[in-house]
MARVEXTOR-32611 format. One record per atom (N, C-alpha, C, O, CB): x, y, z; residue in three letters. Coordinates in steps of 0.2 Angstrom, whole numbers, plus 5000, padded with zeros to 4 digits. Glycine has a CB too. Example, Ala and Ser with C-alpha at 12.3 -4.5 7.8 and 13.67 -1.06 7.14 Angstrom:
# residues 2
506649725039ALA;506249785039ALA;506649845039ALA;507149835042ALA;505749785045ALA;506449895035SER;506849955036SER;506450005039SER;506750065040SER;507049975029SER;
END
This chain:
# residues 65
510451284911THR;509951234909THR;509951174914THR;510451154917THR;510151204902THR;509351144914LEU;509251084918LEU;509451014914LEU;509351014908LEU;508551074920LEU;509750964918PRO;509950904914PRO;509350864913PRO;509250804916PRO;510450874919PRO;508850884909THR;508250844907THR;508350804901THR;507950764900THR;507650884907THR;508850804898GLY;508950774891GLY;508450794886GLY;508350754882GLY;508950694893GLY;508150854887GLY;507650874882GLY;506950844883GLY;506550864880GLY;507850844875GLY;506850804888THR;506250784890THR;505750834892THR;505150824892THR;506250724895THR;506050894895ALA;505550944898ALA;505150974892ALA;504651004894ALA;506050994901ALA;505250964886LYS;504850984880LYS;504150954880LYS;503650984878LYS;505250984874LYS;504150894882PHE;503550854882PHE;503350814888PHE;502850784888PHE;503650804876PHE;503750824893TYR;503550794900TYR;503650844906TYR;504150864906TYR;503950724901TYR;503150854909SER;503150894915SER;503250854921SER;502950804922SER;502450934916SER;503750874925PRO;503950834932PRO;503350844937PRO;503350804942PRO;504550864934PRO;502950894936LEU;502350904941LEU;501750904937LEU;501650934932LEU;502450964945LEU;501250854939ASN;500650854936ASN;500050844941ASN;500250844947ASN;500550794931ASN;499450844939VAL;498850844943VAL;498950784948VAL;498650784954VAL;498250844939VAL;499250724946GLU;499250664950GLU;499650674956GLU;499550644961GLU;499550604946GLU;500150724956ASN;500550744962ASN;500050774968ASN;500350774973ASN;501050794960ASN;499450794966PHE;499050824971PHE;498450784973PHE;498050804977PHE;498850894968PHE;498450724970LEU;497850674972LEU;498150624977LEU;498650604977LEU;497650644966LEU;497650604982LYS;497750554987LYS;497450494984LYS;496950484982LYS;497450574994LYS;497950444983LYS;497650374981LYS;497550334987LYS;497850324992LYS;498250344977LYS;496950294987SER;496750254992SER;496450184989SER;496250184983SER;496150284996SER;496550134993SER;496250074990SER;495750044995SER;495850055001SER;496850014990SER;495250024993ILE;494649994997ILE;494649924996ILE;494549894990ILE;493950034995ILE;494749885001ILE;494749815000ILE;494249785004ILE;494149805010ILE;495449785003ILE;493849735002SER;493349705005SER;493449625005SER;493649595001SER;492649715001SER;493349605011PHE;493349525013PHE;492749505015PHE;492349535019PHE;493949515018PHE;492449445012SER;491849415015SER;492049385022SER;492549375024SER;491549365010SER;491449365025LYS;491549335032LYS;491949265031LYS;492449255035LYS;490949315035LYS;491849235026LYS;492149175024LYS;492949185023LYS;493349145025LYS;491849135018LYS;493049235019ALA;493749245017ALA;494149265023ALA;494749245024ALA;493749305012ALA;493849315028ILE;494249335034ILE;494349275038ILE;494849265041ILE;493849385037ILE;493849225039ASN;493949165043ASN;494449115040ASN;494849085043ASN;493249135044ASN;494449115033ASP;494949065030ASP;495649095030ASP;496149055031ASP;494649055023ASP;495749165028LEU;496349195027LEU;496649235032LEU;497149265032LEU;496349225021LEU;496149255037GLY;496349305042GLY;497049295046GLY;497449335046GLY;495849305047GLY;497149235048GLU;497749225052GLU;498349225048GLU;498849255050GLU;497749155055GLU;498349205041SER;498849215037SER;499049295036SER;499549315035SER;498749185030SER;498449335035CYS;498549405034CYS;498849435040CYS;499249475040CYS;497849435033CYS;498649415046ALA;498849445052ALA;499649425053ALA;500049465055ALA;498549415058ALA;499849365051LEU;500549345052LEU;500949385047LEU;501449405048LEU;500649265050LEU;500649395041LEU;501049445036LEU;501149515039LEU;501649545038LEU;500649445029LEU;500549535041ALA;500549605044ALA;501149605050ALA;501449655050ALA;499849625047ALA;501149555054ASP;501649555060ASP;502349555057ASP;502749595059ASP;501549495064ASP;502449515052THR;503049505049THR;503349575046THR;503949595046THR;503049455043THR;502849615043GLU;503049675040GLU;503049735045GLU;503149795043GLU;502549695034GLU;502949715051GLY;502949765057GLY;502249815057GLY;502249865060GLY;503449815055GLY;501749785054LEU;501149825054LEU;500649795060LEU;500149755058LEU;500749815047LEU;500849805066THR;500549775071THR;499849795072THR;499449755074THR;500949785078THR;499649855071ALA;498949875071ALA;498549845066ALA;497949825068ALA;498849955071ALA;498749825060HIS;498449795055HIS;498249725057HIS;497749695057HIS;498749795048HIS;498849695060ALA;498749625063ALA;498249615068ALA;497849575068ALA;499449595065ALA;498249665073LYS;497749665078LYS;497049675075LYS;496549645078LYS;497949725083LYS;496949715070SER;496349725067SER;496049665064SER;495449645065SER;496349785062SER;496449625061VAL;496249565058VAL;496049515064VAL;495549475063VAL;496749535054VAL;496449505069ARG;496349465074ARG;495649475078ARG;495349435080ARG;496949465079ARG;495549545079VAL;494849565082VAL;494349535077VAL;493849515080VAL;494849645083VAL;494349545071ARG;493849525066ARG;493749445067ARG;493249415067ARG;494049545059ARG;494349415068LEU;494249335068LEU;493949315075LEU;493549275075LEU;495049305068LEU;494049355080GLU;493749345087GLU;492949355086GLU;492549325090GLU;494049385092GLU;492849405082ASN;492049425081ASN;491749385075ASN;491249405073ASN;492049495079ASN;492049325073LYS;491849285068LYS;491749315061LYS;491249305058LYS;491149255070LYS;492149365059GLY;492149395053GLY;491649455053GLY;491549485047GLY;491949345048GLY;491449475058GLU;490949535059GLU;491349595058GLU;491049655058GLU;490549535065GLU;
END
């Protein structure tokens, strides 16, 4: 027997959510990117997300476009 503590009767360890890809879509206005962009880039750099930081900085150079 498996050490499930009896939960296997009512809980499946595998369900349809295991096969779905979750995505987030985030939208920033031009004003928001201009106001918060450098902070976002700094946070991304701190977390080692250099491509994300570069993406924000490119948007800042393009005035939020």
